[in-house]
C-alpha positions in Angstrom: 0.0 0.0 0.0 3.0 2.2 0.7 4.2 2.0 -2.7 0.8 2.9 -4.3 0.6 6.0 -2.2 4.1 7.3 -3.3 3.3 6.3 -6.9 -0.1 8.4 -6.6 2.1 11.3 -5.0 4.6 11.0 -7.9 1.7 11.1 -10.5 -0.1 14.1 -8.8 3.1 16.0 -8.8 3.2 16.3 -4.9 6.0 18.0 -3.5 6.2 16.1 -0.2 5.1 12.8 1.0 4.8 13.0 4.8 5.1 9.7 6.8 5.6 8.7 10.2 7.0 5.4 9.0 11.0 5.7 9.4 11.3 2.6 7.5 9.9 4.3 4.4 12.1 7.5 4.9 15.2 5.0 5.3 14.3 3.2 2.0 13.9 6.6 0.3 17.2 8.0 1.3 18.9 4.8 0.0 16.9 5.2 -3.2 16.7 8.9 -3.7 17.3 9.1 -7.6 14.7 6.5 -8.2 11.7 8.4 -6.4 10.4 11.7 -7.9 8.8 12.8 -4.7 10.6 13.9 -1.5 9.8 11.4 1.4 10.1 13.1 4.7 8.9 12.5 8.2 6.7 14.9 10.1 9.3 16.6 12.1 11.5 17.3 8.9 8.3 18.7 7.1 7.4 21.1 10.1 11.2 22.2 10.5 11.4 22.9 6.7 7.9 24.5 6.0 6.8 26.2 9.3 8.9 29.3 10.0 
């Protein structure tokens, strides 16, 4: 199901895929060139976007 959500985020042109699943974030960081959407955890998102 995670792969489907990530694929839909890519298809929809979403900037960030925010997740609390550290396993997904870890896999993303290992395969960053293959995935078109940025996958980050909630804390990273808040620190990046809320100023």
